[in-house]
N, CA, C and O atoms as CSV, one atom per row, in Angstrom:
chain,resi,resn,atom,element,x,y,z
A,1,UNK,N,N,-8.054,-10.342,-0.073
A,1,UNK,CA,C,-7.965,-9.046,0.592
A,1,UNK,C,C,-7.156,-9.205,1.867
A,1,UNK,O,O,-7.132,-10.272,2.481
A,2,UNK,N,N,-6.497,-8.130,2.250
A,2,UNK,CA,C,-5.706,-8.106,3.481
A,2,UNK,C,C,-6.072,-6.878,4.292
A,2,UNK,O,O,-6.382,-5.826,3.733
A,3,UNK,N,N,-6.036,-7.011,5.602
A,3,UNK,CA,C,-6.095,-5.879,6.512
A,3,UNK,C,C,-4.650,-5.645,6.934
A,3,UNK,O,O,-4.030,-6.518,7.542
A,4,UNK,N,N,-4.114,-4.474,6.616
A,4,UNK,CA,C,-2.697,-4.183,6.856
A,4,UNK,C,C,-2.586,-3.027,7.840
A,4,UNK,O,O,-3.235,-1.993,7.684
A,5,UNK,N,N,-1.751,-3.223,8.854
A,5,UNK,CA,C,-1.512,-2.189,9.873
A,5,UNK,C,C,-0.040,-1.785,9.836
A,5,UNK,O,O,0.856,-2.629,9.831
A,6,UNK,N,N,0.184,-0.483,9.811
A,6,UNK,CA,C,1.532,0.058,9.914
A,6,UNK,C,C,1.612,0.876,11.196
A,6,UNK,O,O,0.733,1.693,11.468
A,7,UNK,N,N,2.657,0.661,11.979
A,7,UNK,CA,C,2.899,1.475,13.168
A,7,UNK,C,C,3.345,2.870,12.729
A,7,UNK,O,O,3.823,3.037,11.607
A,8,UNK,N,N,3.197,3.870,13.593
A,8,UNK,CA,C,3.670,5.215,13.245
A,8,UNK,C,C,5.146,5.179,12.821
A,8,UNK,O,O,5.978,4.562,13.485
A,9,UNK,N,N,5.448,5.838,11.725
A,9,UNK,CA,C,6.816,5.895,11.227
A,9,UNK,C,C,7.241,4.698,10.394
A,9,UNK,O,O,8.360,4.672,9.882
A,10,UNK,N,N,6.376,3.713,10.250
A,10,UNK,CA,C,6.697,2.520,9.459
A,10,UNK,C,C,5.998,2.595,8.107
A,10,UNK,O,O,5.324,3.579,7.800
A,11,UNK,N,N,6.160,1.559,7.313
A,11,UNK,CA,C,5.520,1.504,6.008
A,11,UNK,C,C,6.148,0.421,5.169
A,11,UNK,O,O,6.716,-0.540,5.688
A,12,UNK,N,N,6.040,0.585,3.871
A,12,UNK,CA,C,6.669,-0.326,2.922
A,12,UNK,C,C,7.330,0.537,1.858
A,12,UNK,O,O,6.721,1.466,1.328
A,13,UNK,N,N,8.606,0.213,1.546
A,13,UNK,CA,C,9.364,0.990,0.569
A,13,UNK,C,C,8.851,0.806,-0.847
A,13,UNK,O,O,7.943,0.015,-1.105
A,14,UNK,N,N,9.445,1.544,-1.743
A,14,UNK,CA,C,9.053,1.512,-3.150
A,14,UNK,C,C,9.109,0.075,-3.657
A,14,UNK,O,O,10.129,-0.602,-3.529
A,15,UNK,N,N,7.992,-0.383,-4.237
A,15,UNK,CA,C,7.892,-1.756,-4.696
A,15,UNK,C,C,6.884,-1.866,-5.833
A,15,UNK,O,O,6.116,-0.941,-6.097
A,16,UNK,N,N,6.904,-3.009,-6.493
A,16,UNK,CA,C,5.918,-3.337,-7.530
A,16,UNK,C,C,5.393,-4.743,-7.240
A,16,UNK,O,O,5.987,-5.491,-6.463
A,17,UNK,N,N,4.291,-5.084,-7.864
A,17,UNK,CA,C,3.814,-6.455,-7.859
A,17,UNK,C,C,2.821,-6.655,-8.988
A,17,UNK,O,O,2.210,-5.713,-9.493
A,18,UNK,N,N,2.686,-7.909,-9.360
A,18,UNK,CA,C,1.733,-8.277,-10.403
A,18,UNK,C,C,0.334,-8.153,-9.827
A,18,UNK,O,O,0.101,-8.500,-8.669
A,19,UNK,N,N,-0.577,-7.668,-10.617
A,19,UNK,CA,C,-1.969,-7.547,-10.199
A,19,UNK,C,C,-2.289,-6.166,-9.664
A,19,UNK,O,O,-1.558,-5.625,-8.836
A,20,UNK,N,N,-3.372,-5.608,-10.135
A,20,UNK,CA,C,-3.848,-4.313,-9.631
A,20,UNK,C,C,-4.474,-4.519,-8.262
A,20,UNK,O,O,-4.918,-5.618,-7.931
A,21,UNK,N,N,-4.507,-3.448,-7.462
A,21,UNK,CA,C,-5.189,-3.541,-6.179
A,21,UNK,C,C,-5.758,-2.197,-5.764
A,21,UNK,O,O,-5.317,-1.138,-6.212
A,22,UNK,N,N,-6.740,-2.275,-4.904
A,22,UNK,CA,C,-7.390,-1.100,-4.337
A,22,UNK,C,C,-6.960,-1.005,-2.887
A,22,UNK,O,O,-7.001,-1.994,-2.155
A,23,UNK,N,N,-6.547,0.185,-2.468
A,23,UNK,CA,C,-6.203,0.452,-1.078
A,23,UNK,C,C,-7.286,1.344,-0.492
A,23,UNK,O,O,-7.570,2.418,-1.023
A,24,UNK,N,N,-7.884,0.902,0.594
A,24,UNK,CA,C,-8.909,1.673,1.284
A,24,UNK,C,C,-8.411,1.964,2.696
A,24,UNK,O,O,-8.144,1.042,3.466
A,25,UNK,N,N,-8.287,3.241,3.035
A,25,UNK,CA,C,-7.772,3.637,4.339
A,25,UNK,C,C,-8.926,3.634,5.341
A,25,UNK,O,O,-9.950,4.281,5.122
A,26,UNK,N,N,-8.750,2.895,6.448
A,26,UNK,CA,C,-9.797,2.812,7.457
A,26,UNK,C,C,-9.435,3.549,8.745
A,26,UNK,O,O,-10.317,3.899,9.529
A,27,UNK,N,N,-8.126,3.788,8.968
A,27,UNK,CA,C,-7.699,4.456,10.192
A,27,UNK,C,C,-6.337,5.087,9.982
A,27,UNK,O,O,-5.486,4.531,9.287
A,28,UNK,N,N,-6.132,6.250,10.584
A,28,UNK,CA,C,-4.817,6.873,10.618
A,28,UNK,C,C,-4.497,7.751,9.424
A,28,UNK,O,O,-5.334,8.003,8.557
A,29,UNK,N,N,-3.240,8.212,9.413
A,29,UNK,CA,C,-2.773,9.075,8.327
A,29,UNK,C,C,-1.408,8.609,7.851
A,29,UNK,O,O,-0.643,7.978,8.581
A,30,UNK,N,N,-1.136,8.942,6.609
A,30,UNK,CA,C,0.144,8.576,6.016
A,30,UNK,C,C,0.260,9.181,4.632
A,30,UNK,O,O,-0.471,10.100,4.263
A,31,UNK,N,N,1.201,8.639,3.878
A,31,UNK,CA,C,1.457,9.119,2.528
A,31,UNK,C,C,1.608,7.932,1.588
A,31,UNK,O,O,2.275,6.949,1.914
A,32,UNK,N,N,0.987,8.030,0.422
A,32,UNK,CA,C,1.172,7.078,-0.660
A,32,UNK,C,C,2.102,7.739,-1.671
A,32,UNK,O,O,1.824,8.844,-2.137
A,33,UNK,N,N,3.192,7.079,-2.009
A,33,UNK,CA,C,4.079,7.551,-3.069
A,33,UNK,C,C,3.742,6.713,-4.301
A,33,UNK,O,O,3.813,5.485,-4.274
A,34,UNK,N,N,3.374,7.404,-5.381
A,34,UNK,CA,C,2.870,6.734,-6.577
A,34,UNK,C,C,3.284,7.566,-7.785
A,34,UNK,O,O,2.936,8.742,-7.880
A,35,UNK,N,N,4.023,6.961,-8.703
A,35,UNK,CA,C,4.507,7.631,-9.915
A,35,UNK,C,C,5.180,8.965,-9.536
A,35,UNK,O,O,4.870,10.010,-10.109
A,36,UNK,N,N,6.089,8.910,-8.579
A,36,UNK,CA,C,6.888,10.060,-8.130
A,36,UNK,C,C,6.078,11.213,-7.548
A,36,UNK,O,O,6.589,12.329,-7.443
A,37,UNK,N,N,4.850,10.971,-7.174
A,37,UNK,CA,C,4.017,11.971,-6.510
A,37,UNK,C,C,3.646,11.457,-5.127
A,37,UNK,O,O,3.610,10.248,-4.897
A,38,UNK,N,N,3.369,12.374,-4.207
A,38,UNK,CA,C,2.970,12.027,-2.845
A,38,UNK,C,C,1.499,12.386,-2.653
A,38,UNK,O,O,1.070,13.490,-2.986
A,39,UNK,N,N,0.731,11.433,-2.110
A,39,UNK,CA,C,-0.696,11.628,-1.903
A,39,UNK,C,C,-1.034,11.350,-0.439
A,39,UNK,O,O,-0.534,10.385,0.138
A,40,UNK,N,N,-1.878,12.186,0.163
A,40,UNK,CA,C,-2.247,11.961,1.563
A,40,UNK,C,C,-3.135,10.728,1.709
A,40,UNK,O,O,-3.985,10.442,0.865
A,41,UNK,N,N,-2.910,10.013,2.801
A,41,UNK,CA,C,-3.749,8.866,3.146
A,41,UNK,C,C,-4.452,9.195,4.456
A,41,UNK,O,O,-3.804,9.541,5.444
A,42,UNK,N,N,-5.783,9.088,4.462
A,42,UNK,CA,C,-6.578,9.316,5.662
A,42,UNK,C,C,-7.878,8.541,5.504
A,42,UNK,O,O,-8.236,8.166,4.387
A,43,UNK,N,N,-8.596,8.291,6.604
A,43,UNK,CA,C,-9.799,7.464,6.534
A,43,UNK,C,C,-10.781,7.938,5.458
A,43,UNK,O,O,-11.087,9.124,5.333
A,44,UNK,N,N,-11.258,6.959,4.690
A,44,UNK,CA,C,-12.196,7.244,3.615
A,44,UNK,C,C,-11.544,7.340,2.251
A,44,UNK,O,O,-12.232,7.251,1.234
A,45,UNK,N,N,-10.234,7.519,2.205
A,45,UNK,CA,C,-9.545,7.615,0.904
A,45,UNK,C,C,-9.407,6.224,0.293
A,45,UNK,O,O,-9.138,5.250,0.996
A,46,UNK,N,N,-9.594,6.145,-1.016
A,46,UNK,CA,C,-9.454,4.891,-1.757
A,46,UNK,C,C,-8.553,5.165,-2.957
A,46,UNK,O,O,-8.751,6.137,-3.685
A,47,UNK,N,N,-7.567,4.300,-3.152
A,47,UNK,CA,C,-6.623,4.440,-4.251
A,47,UNK,C,C,-6.600,3.164,-5.074
A,47,UNK,O,O,-6.665,2.066,-4.522
A,48,UNK,N,N,-6.507,3.301,-6.400
A,48,UNK,CA,C,-6.319,2.173,-7.301
A,48,UNK,C,C,-4.867,2.168,-7.745
A,48,UNK,O,O,-4.369,3.166,-8.265
A,49,UNK,N,N,-4.187,1.047,-7.542
A,49,UNK,CA,C,-2.795,0.900,-7.967
A,49,UNK,C,C,-2.762,-0.151,-9.074
A,49,UNK,O,O,-3.021,-1.325,-8.812
A,50,UNK,N,N,-2.445,0.253,-10.313
A,50,UNK,CA,C,-2.361,-0.730,-11.397
A,50,UNK,C,C,-1.195,-1.703,-11.197
A,50,UNK,O,O,-0.280,-1.440,-10.417
A,51,UNK,N,N,-1.245,-2.805,-11.898
A,51,UNK,CA,C,-0.194,-3.816,-11.844
A,51,UNK,C,C,1.157,-3.237,-12.246
A,51,UNK,O,O,1.245,-2.452,-13.189
A,52,UNK,N,N,2.208,-3.625,-11.530
A,52,UNK,CA,C,3.604,-3.310,-11.843
A,52,UNK,C,C,3.949,-1.827,-11.834
A,52,UNK,O,O,4.900,-1.420,-12.502
A,53,UNK,N,N,3.210,-1.015,-11.103
A,53,UNK,CA,C,3.514,0.413,-10.963
A,53,UNK,C,C,4.217,0.620,-9.618
A,53,UNK,O,O,3.674,0.234,-8.583
A,54,UNK,N,N,5.421,1.225,-9.610
A,54,UNK,CA,C,6.128,1.453,-8.342
A,54,UNK,C,C,5.319,2.346,-7.393
A,54,UNK,O,O,4.782,3.380,-7.790
A,55,UNK,N,N,5.249,1.917,-6.139
A,55,UNK,CA,C,4.547,2.684,-5.121
A,55,UNK,C,C,5.095,2.330,-3.743
A,55,UNK,O,O,5.722,1.286,-3.563
A,56,UNK,N,N,4.854,3.208,-2.776
A,56,UNK,CA,C,5.317,3.007,-1.404
A,56,UNK,C,C,4.292,3.617,-0.463
A,56,UNK,O,O,3.466,4.434,-0.870
A,57,UNK,N,N,4.356,3.209,0.812
A,57,UNK,CA,C,3.463,3.754,1.835
A,57,UNK,C,C,4.290,4.137,3.048
A,57,UNK,O,O,5.146,3.375,3.497
A,58,UNK,N,N,4.025,5.334,3.575
A,58,UNK,CA,C,4.665,5.816,4.798
A,58,UNK,C,C,3.563,6.176,5.791
A,58,UNK,O,O,2.682,6.975,5.474
A,59,UNK,N,N,3.604,5.592,6.990
A,59,UNK,CA,C,2.593,5.884,8.020
A,59,UNK,C,C,3.067,7.035,8.893
A,59,UNK,O,O,4.214,7.047,9.341
A,60,UNK,N,N,2.194,7.995,9.134
A,60,UNK,CA,C,2.479,9.079,10.081
A,60,UNK,C,C,1.990,8.676,11.468
A,60,UNK,O,O,2.708,8.816,12.457
A,61,UNK,N,N,0.760,8.175,11.525
A,61,UNK,CA,C,0.174,7.628,12.755
A,61,UNK,C,C,-0.038,6.142,12.492
A,61,UNK,O,O,0.352,5.642,11.437
A,62,UNK,N,N,-0.651,5.429,13.436
A,62,UNK,CA,C,-1.015,4.055,13.104
A,62,UNK,C,C,-1.914,4.129,11.868
A,62,UNK,O,O,-2.910,4.853,11.859
A,63,UNK,N,N,-1.560,3.387,10.844
A,63,UNK,CA,C,-2.270,3.434,9.567
A,63,UNK,C,C,-2.834,2.047,9.294
A,63,UNK,O,O,-2.105,1.056,9.300
A,64,UNK,N,N,-4.137,1.989,9.055
A,64,UNK,CA,C,-4.797,0.714,8.761
A,64,UNK,C,C,-5.447,0.833,7.389
A,64,UNK,O,O,-6.220,1.755,7.129
A,65,UNK,N,N,-5.117,-0.121,6.516
A,65,UNK,CA,C,-5.695,-0.124,5.174
A,65,UNK,C,C,-6.223,-1.522,4.845
A,65,UNK,O,O,-5.739,-2.530,5.361
A,66,UNK,N,N,-7.207,-1.548,3.991
A,66,UNK,CA,C,-7.668,-2.799,3.401
A,66,UNK,C,C,-7.146,-2.806,1.970
A,66,UNK,O,O,-7.383,-1.868,1.208
A,67,UNK,N,N,-6.437,-3.867,1.612
A,67,UNK,CA,C,-5.901,-4.014,0.260
A,67,UNK,C,C,-6.654,-5.153,-0.420
A,67,UNK,O,O,-6.644,-6.290,0.051
A,68,UNK,N,N,-7.304,-4.829,-1.534
A,68,UNK,CA,C,-8.067,-5.808,-2.303
A,68,UNK,C,C,-7.459,-5.852,-3.693
A,68,UNK,O,O,-7.352,-4.820,-4.356
A,69,UNK,N,N,-7.056,-7.039,-4.145
A,69,UNK,CA,C,-6.402,-7.098,-5.448
A,69,UNK,C,C,-6.717,-8.344,-6.239
A,69,UNK,O,O,-7.249,-9.323,-5.715
A,70,UNK,N,N,-6.374,-8.285,-7.523
A,70,UNK,CA,C,-6.457,-9.477,-8.352
A,70,UNK,C,C,-5.054,-10.096,-8.395
A,70,UNK,O,O,-4.069,-9.420,-8.100
A,71,UNK,N,N,-4.966,-11.356,-8.753
A,71,UNK,CA,C,-3.704,-12.104,-8.695
A,71,UNK,C,C,-3.085,-11.953,-7.309
A,71,UNK,O,O,-1.878,-11.759,-7.171
A,72,UNK,N,N,-3.922,-12.044,-6.299
A,72,UNK,CA,C,-3.547,-11.781,-4.914
A,72,UNK,C,C,-2.618,-12.853,-4.361
A,72,UNK,O,O,-2.853,-14.047,-4.548
A,73,UNK,N,N,-1.558,-12.419,-3.677
A,73,UNK,CA,C,-0.632,-13.313,-3.001
A,73,UNK,C,C,-0.741,-13.084,-1.498
A,73,UNK,O,O,-0.954,-11.948,-1.072
A,74,UNK,N,N,-0.603,-14.119,-0.690
A,74,UNK,CA,C,-0.680,-13.946,0.769
A,74,UNK,C,C,0.364,-12.949,1.266
A,74,UNK,O,O,1.435,-12.816,0.673
A,75,UNK,N,N,0.048,-12.252,2.352
A,75,UNK,CA,C,0.923,-11.206,2.887
A,75,UNK,C,C,2.334,-11.687,3.159
A,75,UNK,O,O,3.276,-10.920,2.959
A,76,UNK,N,N,2.528,-12.918,3.605
A,76,UNK,CA,C,3.862,-13.414,3.919
A,76,UNK,C,C,4.594,-14.047,2.752
A,76,UNK,O,O,5.722,-14.511,2.919
A,77,UNK,N,N,3.989,-14.081,1.581
A,77,UNK,CA,C,4.576,-14.753,0.424
A,77,UNK,C,C,5.759,-13.978,-0.152
A,77,UNK,O,O,5.693,-12.760,-0.314
A,78,UNK,N,N,6.846,-14.699,-0.462
A,78,UNK,CA,C,8.011,-14.057,-1.089
A,78,UNK,C,C,7.682,-13.524,-2.477
A,78,UNK,O,O,8.349,-12.608,-2.958
A,79,UNK,N,N,6.668,-14.081,-3.126
A,79,UNK,CA,C,6.309,-13.638,-4.477
A,79,UNK,C,C,5.291,-12.495,-4.461
A,79,UNK,O,O,4.823,-12.072,-5.518
A,80,UNK,N,N,4.941,-11.991,-3.265
A,80,UNK,CA,C,3.925,-10.932,-3.173
A,80,UNK,C,C,4.386,-9.627,-3.820
A,80,UNK,O,O,3.618,-8.992,-4.543
A,81,UNK,N,N,5.641,-9.219,-3.564
A,81,UNK,CA,C,6.090,-7.934,-4.108
A,81,UNK,C,C,7.580,-7.954,-4.379
A,81,UNK,O,O,8.315,-8.773,-3.828
A,82,UNK,N,N,8.017,-7.039,-5.238
A,82,UNK,CA,C,9.417,-6.855,-5.573
A,82,UNK,C,C,9.830,-5.460,-5.097
A,82,UNK,O,O,9.336,-4.450,-5.598
A,83,UNK,N,N,10.750,-5.421,-4.117
A,83,UNK,CA,C,11.252,-4.151,-3.601
A,83,UNK,C,C,12.174,-3.520,-4.636
A,83,UNK,O,O,13.004,-4.207,-5.233
A,84,UNK,N,N,12.032,-2.224,-4.848
A,84,UNK,CA,C,12.900,-1.472,-5.757
A,84,UNK,C,C,13.978,-0.803,-4.917
A,84,UNK,O,O,13.670,-0.051,-3.992
A,85,UNK,N,N,15.203,-1.064,-5.225
A,85,UNK,CA,C,16.303,-0.523,-4.415
A,85,UNK,C,C,16.763,0.807,-4.920
A,85,UNK,O,O,17.680,1.400,-4.352
C-alpha cells in the first residue's frame, strides 16, 4: 500500500499497470479518469481499478489517497506503471 499526495493542479496522466488496486480518498478533491469517464474524488470515496485499465488522476486541491493493490510495485519503481501517450 502507498500513501500518495498530489499538490493542487498535479496528478498522474493516463496510465496502466499490472495488478488491480483500490484507491481510497482521505483528503482533498480531484477527478479520476477511468474508461473515458470522469469521476469525482473526495474524502470517503473508494474506487477499484482492475489490472491494465487506463486511468488518470487530477488533483483540484491537495489530494491524499491510499492505494492498495496486488502485484504491488514500489512508488519509485520504473516497472510500477506504463504512461499512455
